[in-house]
Every structure is written in C-alpha cells, then in structure tokens.
C-alpha positions, 0 to 999 in steps of 0.5 A: 630385425627390431631396430635395437637388433641392428645396433652393434656396440664394440668392446674396444676396451683393454680388459675383460672386467671393462668389457663385462661392465659394458655388456651388463650395462647394454645388453638390453639396448644393442643387438650384437657386441663386437670384439675387435683386436684390443679386447682379444690381444688383452685377454685371448681367445678365452674371452669369447667363451666367457662373454658367451657364458654371461650373455648367451650365444649368438650375441657376438661379432668377432671382428679380427679382419683375418688376413693370411693364407687360407690354411693359417686363417682356418686354423686360427679362426676354428679355435674361437667360435664361441657364440659367434654371429659374425666374423671378418676376413679381408678381401685382399687374399683374392677369390680362391682364398676367400672361397676356401675359407667359406667352404672349410668354415661353414657353421651357424655364423656368417662370414663378412668380407672387409672392403675398404676400411672406413678410416682410409681416405681417397689420398690414402688409396692414392698413396697405396698405389690404387688407380685414380678411378678407385681413389677418387671414387672408393665406392668403385673399389668397394663394389669390386671387392663386394662382388668378389666377396659374393662370388666367393660365398661370403654372407656380406661385407663391411663397408662405410654407410657412404657405399652401402646403397651401391652394394645393395643395388649391386649384390641384392638385398639379401647380401648383408652390409655392416657399417662401422664409421657411424657418427651421429650428429650429436656425437662428435669424437675428438681427434676422430680417425674415421674418414668416410662417416654417415649418421645412423639414420643415413646408414640404415635408410641407405640399406645397412643391416647393421651398424657399429656405434662405439665412441659416441655411446662410450663417451656419452654421459648416459651410455644407455640414453645415447644407445637408445638415441641411436636406436631411435634413429635406426627406427626412423631410418627403417621407416623411411 
C-alpha cells in the first residue's frame, strides 16, 4: 500500500451532511473512512449505501464492534455490507462464536477482532477482574486474544500501537493490525480519553497495516495539511 492508503479517518460526526463534507475534503488524502457508532446511530444503515455511492466502494471501515450471540451478529451485519473493506467484532464471545461469524459471513470484506480498547488502562483491567499478569502487561492479553482471533479465521485485529510489534511477531506479517489511539506529537487532544497511544511513525514502524487518526486531523486549523503530515509520518515509518 501507498502511505496514504494506510490512513483511516473516522467519521465520528453527528450527521450525514457533516460526514459528506469530510469525505469531500479528505477523499484524496486518506485510504479509508471509518463509520462508527455515532454516525451509524444517527443515520442508520442507509448511510453506508449513500456514502459508498458518493465515494465509491471499498473505502469504508465499519467499526461497530459487534458483540452478541453469533446469530444476532450475523443478522445485523449482513444488512449493512455496502462498500465495506473492514469490519469489527469483539474477541470476547470466544473461539467457537468467532469461527461461526467468519464462516457465515465470507465476502470481500475482512473481519477484524477487537482485542483491548486503547482507552483501557492497566488500572481498568484490574478493576474488571483480569489477572495481574494481564493488567500489568496488556500486551499479554492482546496476544491471547489475537491468537484466538487468528485461530478462528479472522483477517486481523485491532490493538494499540504499543502491542502491534508483538502481534506481528506472534501471528505473522500477513495478519492485519489496525491501530487506533494514534496521537502525533503535534496533535495533542484536550481531555483525551485514549490511554495507550503512539505516534503515526511509531505505529507504522512497529508494523501496523493501518492507523486510525481522527481528532488530531479534525481539530486542526488546516485539516488537509494535517492529514498530509500524518501521511508523511507513515511514509517515514515505512522507510525505517
């Protein structure tokens, strides 16, 4: 992939008109657009078809992090597969449920398993009841879930840039890794809820296939320039 193809911009906006403005502004600057809960809940499944009609197919990452019994997830996701390249389900259903989802969906899009959200800290994991082994070293928990996802047939996982090198080493270079929680040194976010963060350069150098960069671009005075600066960091990470 070219450097810009590795950049995913999240359409974390409240309505389709705002989403369209970002798509028009950044369609030549980023590889994929991410549709998450905020936009999807505001506009419903039809937004996927409308955006695909405007920007073309295979430009969207549907990130709803499905987490339910397999039959419910299958019924939900098959109604919204318009122009999707990537989509997400949670690892926490267990191996058999993951296998059923992968087997039942098929298609041209890739299923990624969500491991540990980048907003979760070691303290959060302790509070949730995880063993101290995993809480003190979230990479070990991410690896456990990544291996489960790989065994189930998922195309890859979502994890932080802090864990991507270990995932690639354990699961192989062909196993896709998408990294949210990306914060350029120049793109501080006030009141940031992300905990396990890295820069675009670090994530790509560590082996990430895609990075998700939202607020540092969205809140920049010049959003196109900010996207291009991220792409430059991606290119540097690929080179190194």
